[in-house]
C-alpha positions as CSV (number, residue, x, y, z in Angstrom):
1,R,27.4,-9.7,10.5
2,Y,30.9,-11.2,9.7
3,I,34.0,-9.0,10.2
4,S,37.4,-9.8,9.4
5,I,39.9,-10.1,12.1
6,F,42.4,-8.4,9.6
7,R,40.6,-5.2,8.9
8,P,42.9,-3.3,11.1
9,Y,45.8,-4.4,9.5
10,V,44.4,-3.7,6.0
11,K,43.5,-0.6,7.1
12,H,46.8,0.8,8.8
13,E,48.8,-0.6,5.5
14,A,46.4,1.7,3.5
15,E,47.1,4.4,5.4
16,K,50.8,3.7,6.4
17,N,52.4,5.7,3.1
18,K,49.0,7.8,1.9
19,A,50.6,11.1,1.7
20,Q,53.9,10.7,0.4
21,C,53.5,12.4,-2.8
22,K,51.6,15.3,-2.3
23,T,54.3,17.9,-2.8
24,M,55.7,18.7,-6.0
25,G,57.8,15.1,-6.6
26,P,58.4,12.5,-4.4
27,A,59.4,12.8,-0.6
28,K,62.9,13.2,0.1
29,V,63.3,10.0,2.1
30,A,66.7,7.8,2.9
31,V,67.9,5.4,0.0
32,P,67.4,1.8,1.7
33,S,70.3,-0.3,2.1
34,P,71.1,-2.9,-0.9
35,K,71.7,-5.3,2.3
36,N,67.5,-4.9,2.8
37,F,66.5,-6.6,-0.1
38,L,63.3,-7.5,-0.8
39,K,62.4,-11.3,0.1
40,K,59.9,-13.8,-1.5
41,H,56.6,-13.8,0.3
42,S,57.6,-11.1,2.7
43,K,54.9,-8.4,2.0
44,E,52.1,-11.2,2.3
45,P,49.7,-11.3,5.2
46,K,50.4,-13.4,8.1
47,L,47.6,-15.4,9.7
48,L,47.4,-14.9,13.3
49,A,47.4,-18.2,15.8
50,R,44.5,-19.5,16.6
51,K,43.5,-18.6,20.1
52,E,41.7,-21.5,22.0
53,E,39.3,-19.3,23.8
54,Q,37.9,-16.1,22.9
55,D,36.5,-13.5,25.1
56,G,36.3,-16.4,27.6
57,K,34.0,-18.5,25.6
58,K,35.4,-21.7,24.2
59,L,34.9,-21.6,20.2
60,P,32.6,-24.5,19.3
61,A,33.8,-27.5,17.9
62,L,34.6,-28.3,14.2
63,S,32.0,-30.4,12.2
64,V,35.0,-31.4,9.5
65,P,37.5,-33.8,10.4
66,R,40.7,-32.6,11.2
67,R,43.8,-32.8,9.4
68,T,45.2,-35.3,11.3
69,D,42.6,-37.4,11.4
70,H,42.5,-40.9,9.5
71,P,39.3,-42.5,8.2
72,V,38.1,-46.2,9.9
73,M,39.4,-48.6,7.3
74,G,38.1,-52.3,6.7
75,I,34.5,-51.7,7.4
76,Q,32.7,-54.0,4.9
77,S,28.7,-54.3,4.4
78,E,27.7,-58.2,3.5
79,K,24.9,-56.7,1.4
80,N,24.6,-57.7,-2.6
81,F,23.8,-54.7,-4.1
82,I,23.6,-56.3,-7.4
83,N,21.0,-58.5,-6.2
84,A,18.8,-56.0,-4.7
85,N,18.8,-53.6,-7.7
86,A,17.7,-56.3,-9.8
87,V,14.8,-57.5,-7.0
88,A,14.0,-54.1,-6.9
89,A,13.8,-53.2,-10.2
90,I,11.5,-56.7,-11.2
91,T,8.9,-56.1,-8.2
92,E,8.9,-52.1,-8.9
93,L,5.6,-51.2,-10.6
94,P,6.3,-49.4,-13.9
95,K,5.7,-45.9,-14.0
96,K,2.4,-44.6,-15.6
97,P,3.3,-41.8,-19.0
98,Q,1.7,-38.6,-17.6
99,P,-1.1,-37.6,-20.2
100,I,0.0,-34.2,-22.2
101,C,-1.7,-32.2,-24.6
102,V,-0.3,-30.6,-27.7
103,D,-1.8,-27.5,-28.8
104,R,1.0,-25.8,-31.5
105,R,2.1,-27.4,-34.6
106,Q,5.6,-27.2,-33.5
107,G,4.8,-30.1,-30.9
108,D,4.7,-28.1,-28.1
109,K,3.6,-30.3,-25.0
110,Y,2.1,-29.5,-21.8
111,L,0.8,-31.7,-19.2
112,L,-3.1,-32.2,-19.3
113,E,-3.8,-31.9,-15.7
114,T,-2.8,-28.2,-15.3
115,S,-4.1,-27.4,-19.1
116,G,-7.3,-26.8,-17.7
117,L,-9.0,-29.1,-20.2
118,V,-9.6,-32.1,-17.4
119,P,-13.3,-31.5,-15.7
120,K,-11.8,-32.0,-12.1
121,Y,-13.9,-29.1,-10.6
122,I,-17.6,-30.5,-12.0
123,K,-16.3,-33.9,-10.3
124,K,-16.0,-32.6,-6.9
125,K,-19.0,-33.8,-4.3
126,D,-19.6,-30.5,-3.4
127,Y,-20.0,-28.8,-6.9
128,G,-22.9,-27.0,-7.5
129,V,-23.7,-27.3,-3.6
130,T,-24.7,-24.1,-2.1
131,P,-21.8,-22.7,0.4
132,K,-22.3,-22.6,4.0
133,Y,-21.6,-19.1,4.4
134,L,-24.2,-18.4,1.5
135,R,-26.9,-20.2,3.1
136,Q,-26.1,-18.4,6.6
137,R,-26.0,-15.3,5.0
138,N,-29.5,-16.3,3.8
139,E,-30.9,-17.1,6.6
140,E,-29.6,-13.9,7.9
141,M,-31.2,-12.2,5.8
142,K,-34.8,-14.1,6.0
143,K,-34.3,-13.5,9.9
144,A,-33.9,-9.3,9.0
145,Q,-36.7,-9.1,6.6
146,K,-39.1,-11.0,9.7
147,E,-38.1,-8.8,12.2
148,Y,-38.2,-6.0,9.9
149,E,-41.7,-6.9,9.0
150,A,-42.6,-7.5,12.8
151,S,-41.3,-3.8,13.7
152,I,-43.8,-2.5,10.7
153,L,-46.6,-4.2,12.1
154,E,-46.1,-3.1,15.9
155,H,-45.5,0.6,14.2
156,L,-48.5,0.1,12.2
157,E,-50.8,-1.2,15.1
158,K,-49.6,1.5,17.4
159,K,-50.7,4.4,14.5
160,A,-54.2,2.1,14.5
161,M,-53.4,1.0,10.8
162,K,-55.6,-1.5,9.2
163,R,-54.5,-4.1,6.7
164,L,-56.4,-4.9,3.9
165,S,-57.5,-8.3,3.4
166,D,-56.6,-10.6,0.1
167,E,-60.4,-9.7,-0.7
168,E,-60.5,-6.6,-0.3
169,R,-57.3,-6.0,-2.4
170,T,-58.7,-8.1,-5.2
171,S,-62.4,-6.2,-5.3
172,L,-60.3,-2.9,-4.9
173,L,-58.3,-3.8,-8.2
174,Q,-61.0,-5.1,-10.1
175,G,-62.9,-1.7,-9.2
176,L,-60.1,0.8,-10.2
177,K,-59.6,-1.8,-13.4
178,K,-63.5,-1.1,-14.2
179,N,-63.0,2.6,-13.6
180,W,-60.2,2.7,-15.9
181,E,-62.1,1.0,-18.8
182,E,-65.0,3.3,-18.6
183,V,-62.5,6.2,-18.8
184,C,-61.0,4.7,-21.7
185,R,-64.1,4.5,-23.2
186,A,-64.9,8.1,-23.0
187,F,-62.2,8.9,-24.1
188,Q,-61.9,6.7,-27.4
189,C,-65.7,8.4,-27.9
190,L,-63.9,11.6,-28.1
191,P,-64.5,13.9,-31.9
192,V,-61.2,13.5,-34.0
193,Q,-61.7,17.4,-34.4
194,I,-61.1,19.5,-31.1
195,D,-61.9,22.6,-31.4
196,T,-63.5,24.5,-28.8
197,I,-61.5,25.0,-25.2
198,S,-64.4,22.5,-23.3
199,K,-63.4,20.0,-26.0
200,K,-59.4,20.3,-24.9
201,M,-60.1,20.5,-21.1
202,Y,-62.5,17.3,-21.0
203,K,-60.0,15.6,-23.0
204,E,-57.1,16.7,-20.5
205,K,-59.3,15.5,-17.6
206,L,-59.7,12.5,-19.0
207,E,-56.3,11.5,-19.7
208,L,-55.1,12.8,-15.6
209,Q,-58.1,10.2,-14.9
210,M,-56.8,7.5,-16.6
211,K,-52.9,8.1,-15.5
212,Q,-53.9,8.2,-11.6
213,L,-55.8,4.9,-12.6
214,E,-53.0,3.5,-14.5
215,H,-50.8,4.5,-11.2
216,D,-52.9,3.1,-8.4
217,I,-53.2,0.1,-10.2
218,E,-49.8,-0.6,-11.1
219,V,-49.1,0.2,-7.1
220,I,-51.8,-2.3,-5.7
221,E,-50.2,-5.0,-8.1
222,K,-46.7,-4.3,-6.9
223,H,-47.7,-4.5,-3.0
224,K,-49.0,-7.7,-1.7
225,V,-49.6,-6.0,1.7
226,I,-51.6,-2.8,1.6
227,Y,-52.2,-0.6,5.0
228,I,-55.0,2.2,5.5
229,A,-55.4,4.2,8.3
230,N,-58.6,3.6,10.4
231,E,-61.7,6.3,9.8
């Protein structure tokens, strides 16, 4: 951090006459002699003489020219700047105007490229292509699913489980639907007025059977792979 070399001098001057008027009135001091009058610029701080070395280290060389240095005179260039500027102006390609858009009636202008109206992203080569990290994640998920299914098969084989074939699953599903149709037909044949206890119990029994069959049909249709325990 920069610290001024005049800091002790300023601090001393500030504390020099700090407690002169702490009593009732100014302190009794000797009247100064009229011969010791104040001279011009006598109270201004004087700069210390520049030292060549401080703390045994040489000061870095100044990057600005000294006051006694004289500029080099008489250097002239043979380049014709007028002709060079004219040739550059003739051969230079004209600048294309930037496309802008105006979206207010006051005439406020905005660059068209940064306004979001230019379809830059749909023209990219990889637009609509699944990113690499998503493809890698999908492959990892498929691999994990295969490992999980393999572990389930191994676990079921240890417990002597049997997998239903597609034909057995189809025939089982058709049998359940046929039973549901028979129970539904019997339920529809019930009388409109159910006034006895036996009729109520029969109706409740048919409703329970229909619900159970619907549940079994939904489970079999939802799961394509079904295992049963071997007898």
